Backbone as ProteinMPNN parsed JSONL, in Angstrom:
{"seq_chain_A": "MILIIYDDAGRLIQSIHEPIPKGYSEQLTERGTPHLLLGEAGEPTPDVHAMYRSKWVEDGELRNRPYLPASLDRQTIAADGQDEARLTGLPVPCDVTITGPDGRSILTVEDGELALTADVAATYAIAIDHWPHLPWRAEVIAT", "coords_chain_A": {"N_chain_A": [[-4.994, 26.087, -4.302], [-3.43, 23.022, -5.264], [-0.786, 21.519, -7.606], [0.015, 18.317, -8.497], [2.237, 15.597, -9.316], [2.446, 12.519, -10.655], [3.28, 9.012, -11.046], [3.02, 6.001, -13.54], [2.163, 4.252, -12.329], [-0.057, 5.484, -10.599], [1.017, 6.64, -8.497], [1.771, 9.212, -6.081], [3.943, 11.045, -6.793], [5.348, 14.053, -6.605], [4.522, 16.868, -5.156], [3.134, 20.771, -5.529], [2.902, 23.331, -4.225], [0.71, 26.468, -4.415], [2.582, 29.817, -4.778], [2.028, 28.344, -7.7], [4.232, 27.913, -10.457], [3.693, 29.962, -13.665], [2.203, 28.455, -16.603], [3.632, 26.044, -15.747], [1.903, 23.579, -15.585], [1.08, 22.99, -18.449], [3.806, 22.87, -19.437], [4.485, 20.368, -18.374], [2.278, 19.087, -19.097], [3.302, 19.458, -22.442], [5.75, 17.558, -21.806], [4.749, 15.292, -21.214], [3.908, 14.492, -18.74], [2.49, 12.776, -16.447], [0.21, 14.551, -14.255], [-1.877, 16.223, -11.682], [-3.982, 19.158, -11.388], [-5.402, 20.516, -8.232], [-8.38, 22.168, -6.128], [-8.818, 25.361, -5.957], [-7.315, 28.895, -6.667], [-6.314, 30.433, -3.774], [-7.702, 28.306, -1.883], [-7.383, 26.754, 1.429], [-4.685, 24.475, 1.539], [-4.434, 21.023, 1.134], [-4.116, 18.292, 3.308], [-0.947, 17.024, 2.698], [0.995, 15.066, 3.501], [-0.724, 12.869, 4.758], [-2.401, 12.812, 2.574], [-0.627, 11.759, 0.332], [-0.037, 8.946, 1.527], [-2.687, 8.093, 1.378], [-4.039, 8.262, -1.058], [-4.288, 7.924, -4.284], [-3.843, 7.881, -7.965], [-6.757, 7.439, -10.925], [-7.326, 6.793, -13.694], [-7.143, 9.397, -13.98], [-8.136, 10.598, -11.851], [-8.176, 11.715, -8.541], [-8.274, 9.499, -6.034], [-9.442, 7.314, -3.288], [-6.937, 5.013, -1.652], [-7.185, 1.864, -2.112], [-8.872, -0.798, 0.303], [-7.169, -3.326, 1.081], [-8.205, -6.592, 0.101], [-7.519, -9.049, 2.265], [-7.851, -12.203, 4.468], [-7.155, -13.522, 7.763], [-7.918, -16.477, 9.227], [-7.334, -16.923, 11.774], [-5.542, -15.833, 14.879], [-3.866, -16.919, 16.669], [-1.888, -19.555, 16.992], [-0.558, -23.481, 17.483], [2.256, -23.786, 18.625], [3.823, -25.931, 16.863], [4.689, -27.094, 14.134], [2.726, -27.922, 12.566], [-0.254, -26.997, 12.969], [-2.033, -24.207, 11.832], [-2.528, -20.86, 10.163], [-4.597, -19.521, 8.129], [-4.23, -17.451, 5.32], [-6.002, -15.399, 3.23], [-7.31, -14.108, 0.613], [-6.045, -12.675, -1.276], [-4.165, -10.687, -3.533], [-3.139, -12.024, -6.567], [-0.128, -11.972, -8.426], [1.582, -11.648, -5.666], [3.549, -10.294, -2.645], [4.15, -11.109, 0.595], [5.362, -10.458, 3.556], [7.052, -11.791, 6.253], [7.584, -12.049, 9.424], [9.743, -12.688, 12.524], [11.385, -15.087, 14.801], [13.503, -15.912, 13.52], [14.314, -14.272, 11.641], [13.529, -11.337, 8.672], [11.267, -13.382, 5.955], [10.008, -13.181, 2.501], [7.831, -14.123, 0.712], [6.462, -14.874, -2.025], [3.162, -15.335, -3.101], [1.195, -16.807, -4.954], [-1.399, -18.219, -5.82], [-3.357, -16.287, -3.965], [-3.82, -17.006, -1.181], [-2.128, -18.194, 1.709], [-0.722, -20.42, 3.591], [0.322, -20.78, 7.077], [2.634, -21.722, 9.745], [4.177, -22.449, 12.376], [7.398, -23.521, 14.013], [8.308, -22.626, 16.566], [7.752, -21.09, 18.805], [6.192, -18.118, 19.438], [5.495, -14.528, 18.076], [4.902, -13.274, 14.962], [4.966, -10.987, 12.557], [3.104, -9.892, 10.209], [3.377, -8.522, 7.126], [2.052, -6.726, 3.998], [2.479, -5.042, 1.297], [0.938, -3.924, -1.605], [0.621, -2.266, -3.921], [-2.269, -0.877, -5.552], [-3.269, -0.885, -3.001], [-3.739, -0.596, 0.539], [-1.474, -0.631, 2.849], [-0.924, -3.497, 4.492], [-1.294, -5.5, 7.802], [-1.011, -7.889, 10.184], [-0.987, -10.061, 13.001], [0.324, -13.218, 14.099], [0.139, -15.049, 17.303], [2.133, -18.013, 17.715], [2.217, -20.534, 20.18]], "CA_chain_A": [[-4.933, 25.194, -5.257], [-2.344, 21.889, -5.377], [-0.689, 20.778, -8.432], [0.346, 16.896, -7.821], [2.872, 14.763, -10.179], [1.977, 11.138, -10.253], [3.922, 8.021, -11.838], [2.21, 5.153, -14.615], [0.883, 3.449, -11.768], [-0.929, 6.242, -9.993], [1.683, 6.948, -7.173], [1.838, 10.69, -5.711], [5.508, 11.492, -6.556], [5.702, 15.399, -6.12], [3.279, 18.115, -5.039], [3.704, 22.261, -5.776], [1.499, 24.281, -3.428], [0.593, 27.958, -4.467], [2.127, 29.755, -6.075], [2.337, 27.405, -8.826], [4.947, 28.709, -11.349], [2.718, 30.1, -14.644], [2.999, 27.713, -17.658], [3.868, 24.86, -15.277], [1.332, 22.588, -15.967], [1.263, 23.359, -19.485], [5.038, 22.512, -19.966], [4.509, 19.054, -17.873], [1.859, 18.235, -20.139], [3.975, 18.97, -23.447], [6.629, 16.753, -21.696], [3.878, 13.804, -21.469], [4.381, 13.989, -17.249], [1.144, 13.091, -15.49], [-0.073, 15.238, -13.441], [-3.157, 16.756, -11.748], [-4.432, 20.387, -10.618], [-6.604, 20.166, -7.297], [-8.667, 22.682, -5.798], [-9.04, 26.745, -6.868], [-6.538, 29.647, -6.068], [-6.621, 30.745, -2.618], [-7.796, 27.677, -1.079], [-6.407, 26.026, 2.037], [-4.015, 23.259, 1.37], [-4.434, 19.735, 1.894], [-2.718, 17.612, 4.265], [-0.401, 16.431, 1.508], [1.706, 14.256, 3.934], [-1.9, 12.427, 4.507], [-2.656, 12.009, 0.507], [0.782, 10.844, -0.109], [-0.146, 7.716, 2.319], [-3.769, 7.408, 1.715], [-4.664, 8.592, -2.177], [-3.623, 7.479, -5.679], [-4.194, 8.301, -9.402], [-6.948, 6.407, -11.031], [-8.404, 7.392, -14.872], [-6.974, 10.621, -13.847], [-8.709, 11.436, -10.665], [-7.397, 11.648, -7.332], [-8.979, 7.97, -5.21], [-8.806, 6.653, -1.804], [-6.35, 3.786, -1.668], [-8.507, 0.809, -1.45], [-8.072, -1.684, 1.353], [-6.368, -5.077, 0.497], [-9.25, -7.713, 0.892], [-6.847, -10.358, 2.795], [-8.022, -12.35, 5.652], [-6.544, -14.32, 8.327], [-8.838, -16.995, 9.752], [-6.912, -17.317, 13.247], [-4.077, -15.177, 14.862], [-2.769, -17.938, 17.449], [-1.803, -20.968, 16.368], [0.207, -24.062, 18.073], [3.781, -23.923, 17.732], [4.185, -27.383, 16.817], [4.788, -26.931, 12.481], [1.265, -28.54, 12.051], [-1.525, -26.322, 13.165], [-1.745, -23.295, 10.334], [-3.365, -20.288, 9.882], [-4.853, -19.201, 6.718], [-4.304, -15.645, 4.978], [-6.331, -15.754, 1.721], [-8.113, -13.001, -0.275], [-4.529, -12.033, -1.32], [-4.114, -10.391, -4.74], [-2.22, -12.804, -6.936], [0.756, -12.79, -7.507], [1.661, -10.665, -4.124], [4.564, -10.626, -2.008], [4.213, -11.264, 1.7], [6.582, -10.744, 4.702], [6.349, -12.334, 7.643], [8.732, -11.091, 10.412], [9.548, -13.552, 13.566], [12.468, -15.25, 15.718], [14.527, -16.124, 12.779], [14.592, -12.808, 11.105], [12.361, -11.704, 7.91], [11.517, -13.726, 4.82], [9.423, -12.561, 1.728], [7.127, -14.975, 0.282], [5.537, -14.663, -3.029], [2.046, -16.212, -3.378], [0.787, -17.246, -6.71], [-3.027, -18.764, -5.616], [-4.055, -16.002, -3.384], [-3.752, -17.664, -0.062], [-1.127, -18.724, 2.351], [-1.15, -21.256, 5.278], [1.055, -20.285, 8.091], [2.732, -22.647, 10.24], [5.584, -22.259, 13.441], [7.874, -24.683, 15.028], [8.934, -21.914, 17.412], [6.513, -20.036, 19.992], [6.908, -16.265, 19.224], [4.827, -13.589, 17.467], [4.857, -13.502, 13.552], [4.642, -10.08, 12.067], [2.759, -9.662, 8.784], [2.889, -7.158, 6.3], [1.784, -6.86, 2.644], [2.607, -3.907, 0.177], [0.66, -4.452, -2.58], [0.098, -0.826, -4.327], [-2.095, 0.714, -5.058], [-4.105, -1.042, -1.565], [-2.938, 0.139, 1.523], [-0.554, -1.748, 3.983], [-2.151, -4.57, 5.435], [-0.657, -5.859, 8.511], [-1.435, -8.716, 10.97], [0.353, -10.631, 13.823], [-0.127, -14.513, 14.596], [1.208, -15.921, 17.636], [2.572, -19.158, 17.827], [2.221, -20.784, 21.894]], "C_chain_A": [[-3.113, 23.872, -4.681], [-1.684, 21.444, -6.944], [0.1, 19.157, -7.722], [1.003, 16.161, -9.036], [2.351, 13.56, -10.114], [2.679, 10.226, -11.311], [2.64, 7.046, -12.642], [1.583, 4.259, -13.623], [-0.202, 4.38, -10.545], [-0.124, 6.692, -8.604], [2.025, 8.303, -7.173], [3.443, 10.862, -5.652], [5.884, 12.743, -6.541], [4.193, 16.402, -5.919], [4.001, 19.582, -4.914], [2.608, 22.685, -4.781], [1.817, 25.86, -4.396], [1.849, 28.561, -3.87], [2.967, 28.744, -6.878], [2.715, 28.464, -10.345], [3.861, 29.114, -13.044], [3.554, 29.417, -15.828], [3.205, 26.304, -16.96], [3.51, 23.796, -15.49], [1.079, 22.409, -17.219], [2.493, 22.649, -20.002], [4.991, 20.653, -19.241], [3.466, 18.474, -19.2], [2.097, 17.922, -21.677], [5.032, 18.17, -23.019], [6.092, 15.599, -21.38], [4.03, 13.654, -19.804], [2.796, 13.835, -16.859], [0.795, 13.962, -14.507], [-1.674, 15.929, -13.056], [-3.246, 18.56, -10.961], [-5.309, 20.38, -9.721], [-7.172, 21.613, -6.709], [-8.798, 24.428, -6.949], [-7.806, 27.425, -5.932], [-6.817, 30.306, -4.813], [-7.104, 29.763, -1.334], [-6.906, 27.189, 0.115], [-5.452, 24.902, 1.374], [-4.123, 22.301, 1.714], [-3.545, 19.423, 2.843], [-2.359, 16.714, 3.322], [0.389, 15.232, 2.224], [0.388, 12.81, 4.081], [-2.553, 12.231, 3.077], [-1.821, 11.29, 0.71], [0.2, 9.141, 0.523], [-1.637, 7.217, 1.782], [-4.87, 7.707, -0.04], [-3.485, 8.108, -3.165], [-4.37, 7.917, -6.687], [-4.977, 7.192, -10.001], [-7.413, 7.471, -12.178], [-8.18, 9.072, -14.822], [-7.731, 11.475, -12.956], [-8.007, 11.049, -9.499], [-8.289, 10.568, -6.681], [-8.615, 7.875, -4.089], [-8.228, 5.305, -2.398], [-7.945, 2.653, -1.596], [-7.9, -0.243, -0.276], [-7.855, -2.949, 0.576], [-7.441, -5.993, 1.148], [-9.014, -8.877, 1.519], [-7.911, -10.575, 4.308], [-7.913, -13.187, 6.341], [-7.599, -14.85, 9.464], [-8.61, -17.419, 11.491], [-5.52, -16.425, 13.406], [-3.187, -15.934, 16.027], [-2.977, -19.271, 17.001], [-0.666, -21.939, 17.599], [1.31, -23.948, 17.736], [4.661, -25.581, 16.937], [3.99, -27.845, 15.002], [3.515, -27.737, 12.166], [-0.189, -27.562, 11.739], [-1.092, -25.141, 12.162], [-2.809, -22.279, 10.639], [-3.344, -19.9, 8.748], [-4.99, -17.968, 6.011], [-4.869, -15.685, 3.601], [-6.709, -14.034, 1.656], [-6.989, -12.005, -0.822], [-4.491, -11.75, -2.898], [-3.201, -11.157, -5.551], [-1.388, -12.277, -8.475], [0.971, -11.293, -6.342], [3.09, -11.276, -3.715], [3.972, -10.718, -0.062], [5.125, -11.591, 2.92], [6.222, -10.903, 5.68], [8.169, -12.199, 8.268], [8.517, -12.286, 11.825], [10.84, -14.011, 13.694], [13.754, -15.218, 14.761], [14.947, -14.979, 11.699], [13.072, -12.003, 10.192], [12.603, -12.492, 6.538], [10.102, -13.055, 4.178], [9.137, -13.905, 1.061], [6.349, -14.212, -0.877], [4.653, -15.763, -3.352], [1.383, -15.6, -4.806], [-0.643, -17.259, -6.668], [-3.882, -17.568, -5.077], [-4.316, -16.536, -1.853], [-2.244, -18.133, 0.444], [-1.446, -19.807, 3.645], [0.193, -20.966, 6.107], [1.255, -21.444, 9.435], [4.08, -22.521, 11.011], [6.196, -23.1, 13.942], [8.242, -23.581, 16.389], [7.92, -20.823, 17.648], [7.065, -18.804, 19.816], [5.879, -15.469, 18.298], [5.158, -13.355, 16.082], [3.983, -12.452, 13.106], [4.186, -10.418, 10.509], [2.492, -8.814, 8.184], [2.789, -7.652, 4.366], [1.764, -5.578, 2.041], [2.241, -4.029, -0.806], [-0.074, -3.055, -3.406], [-1.19, -1.429, -5.515], [-3.255, -0.049, -3.558], [-3.185, -0.616, -0.941], [-2.373, -0.699, 2.248], [-1.173, -2.364, 4.514], [-0.498, -5.086, 6.301], [-1.471, -6.873, 9.592], [-0.093, -9.142, 11.612], [-0.56, -12.025, 14.153], [0.892, -14.828, 15.521], [0.906, -17.023, 17.835], [2.902, -19.869, 19.563], [2.707, -22.329, 21.509]], "O_chain_A": [[-2.139, 24.086, -3.96], [-2.573, 20.807, -7.509], [0.609, 19.067, -6.605], [0.198, 16.074, -9.964], [1.517, 13.544, -9.209], [2.681, 10.647, -12.468], [1.459, 7.297, -12.404], [0.611, 3.567, -13.927], [-0.979, 3.81, -9.779], [-0.809, 7.096, -7.664], [2.579, 8.727, -8.187], [4.081, 10.816, -4.601], [7.111, 12.759, -6.436], [3.138, 16.446, -6.552], [5.106, 19.726, -4.392], [1.481, 22.19, -4.767], [2.887, 26.207, -4.896], [2.296, 28.156, -2.797], [4.151, 28.427, -6.765], [2.043, 29.267, -10.992], [3.264, 28.103, -13.415], [4.747, 29.521, -16.112], [2.92, 25.342, -17.673], [4.32, 22.88, -15.636], [0.681, 21.248, -17.307], [2.346, 21.861, -20.937], [5.612, 19.803, -19.878], [3.803, 17.652, -20.052], [1.647, 16.951, -22.285], [5.607, 17.829, -24.053], [6.904, 14.689, -21.216], [4.324, 12.498, -19.5], [2.006, 14.769, -16.995], [1.67, 13.851, -13.649], [-2.518, 16.125, -13.93], [-2.494, 18.92, -10.055], [-6.408, 20.208, -10.248], [-6.276, 22.451, -6.81], [-8.842, 24.552, -8.173], [-7.353, 26.929, -4.901], [-7.898, 30.889, -4.896], [-7.016, 30.1, -0.153], [-5.693, 27.18, -0.098], [-5.965, 24.54, 0.315], [-3.932, 22.262, 2.93], [-2.515, 20.009, 3.176], [-3.075, 15.765, 3.002], [0.477, 14.252, 1.484], [0.657, 11.773, 3.475], [-3.236, 11.243, 2.804], [-2.009, 10.19, 1.229], [0.106, 8.24, -0.311], [-1.822, 6.001, 1.74], [-6.065, 7.434, -0.153], [-2.279, 7.959, -2.971], [-5.503, 8.341, -6.462], [-4.491, 6.064, -9.918], [-7.777, 8.62, -11.928], [-8.865, 9.871, -15.461], [-7.97, 12.672, -13.112], [-7.266, 10.066, -9.509], [-9.449, 10.918, -6.897], [-7.512, 8.295, -3.741], [-8.744, 4.638, -3.295], [-9.113, 2.724, -1.217], [-6.704, -0.42, -0.044], [-8.429, -3.352, -0.435], [-7.589, -6.157, 2.36], [-9.87, -9.762, 1.533], [-8.486, -9.72, 4.981], [-8.55, -14.146, 5.906], [-8.072, -14.139, 10.35], [-9.402, -18.005, 12.229], [-4.658, -16.269, 12.54], [-2.022, -15.618, 16.272], [-4.008, -19.885, 16.722], [-0.045, -21.313, 18.458], [1.565, -23.983, 16.532], [5.813, -25.933, 16.68], [3.264, -28.778, 14.659], [3.63, -28.264, 11.06], [-0.889, -27.452, 10.732], [0.057, -25.102, 11.72], [-3.836, -22.599, 11.238], [-2.271, -19.834, 8.147], [-6.072, -17.406, 6.18], [-4.072, -16.058, 2.74], [-6.444, -13.104, 2.418], [-7.068, -10.777, -0.788], [-4.83, -12.717, -3.579], [-2.072, -10.899, -5.134], [-2.031, -12.221, -9.523], [0.46, -10.177, -6.438], [3.647, -12.278, -4.163], [3.063, -9.906, 0.109], [5.538, -12.712, 3.218], [5.231, -10.368, 6.179], [9.304, -12.237, 7.795], [7.4, -12.7, 12.135], [11.645, -13.552, 12.884], [14.811, -14.666, 15.067], [15.983, -15.045, 11.037], [11.935, -11.985, 10.663], [13.69, -12.445, 5.961], [9.242, -12.532, 4.887], [10.037, -14.721, 0.863], [5.737, -13.157, -0.711], [5.036, -16.86, -3.76], [1.197, -14.523, -5.374], [-1.243, -16.441, -7.365], [-5.043, -17.535, -5.485], [-5.458, -16.241, -1.5], [-1.338, -18.391, -0.348], [-2.387, -19.777, 4.437], [1.209, -20.983, 5.412], [0.294, -21.941, 10.022], [5.105, -22.486, 10.33], [5.424, -23.791, 14.607], [8.477, -24.261, 17.388], [7.446, -19.968, 16.9], [8.24, -18.497, 20.018], [5.353, -16.32, 17.581], [6.362, -13.119, 16.181], [2.756, -12.54, 13.1], [4.863, -11.116, 9.754], [1.478, -8.158, 8.423], [3.306, -8.587, 3.754], [0.784, -4.921, 2.392], [3.187, -4.365, -1.518], [-1.3, -2.944, -3.422], [-0.928, -2.382, -6.249], [-4.163, 0.737, -3.288], [-2.081, -0.279, -1.366], [-2.956, -1.783, 2.267], [-2.128, -1.902, 5.139], [0.672, -5.106, 5.918], [-2.643, -6.564, 9.809], [1.086, -8.948, 11.317], [-1.767, -12.023, 14.397], [2.08, -14.942, 15.22], [-0.246, -17.358, 18.108], [3.988, -19.556, 20.051], [2.919, -23.15, 22.402]]}, "name": "protein", "num_of_chains": 1, "seq": "MILIIYDDAGRLIQSIHEPIPKGYSEQLTERGTPHLLLGEAGEPTPDVHAMYRSKWVEDGELRNRPYLPASLDRQTIAADGQDEARLTGLPVPCDVTITGPDGRSILTVEDGELALTADVAATYAIAIDHWPHLPWRAEVIAT"}
């Protein structure tokens, strides 16, 4: 058995394994602290580290975090400032982190898509961390 405490967005923030103190779940309920009890006494404990990465709580149930429906139409572009790769299917709004030879930039996307261009030949790492979706990563190579 495992007790999981989660925040209002469904992020797992703490877990307690057996033995769970008697009455602890009731105390959390009285305080208004969202939590779940999973499994039965004596059952093997799940891989909690994997659970923190891949699960969230929605409507009081532990669920798999969804994949981000983002799509990149190309992974290679010309480093001419005009050729572009289009990133679509983004949540609105969301922050996109781009890391390249000049460092890291965070862009807020308001319309669900982003056109990427480059003046410098390099590999550009793209990262999106938008809860509750699983992190999304890709690279665009400008040549």
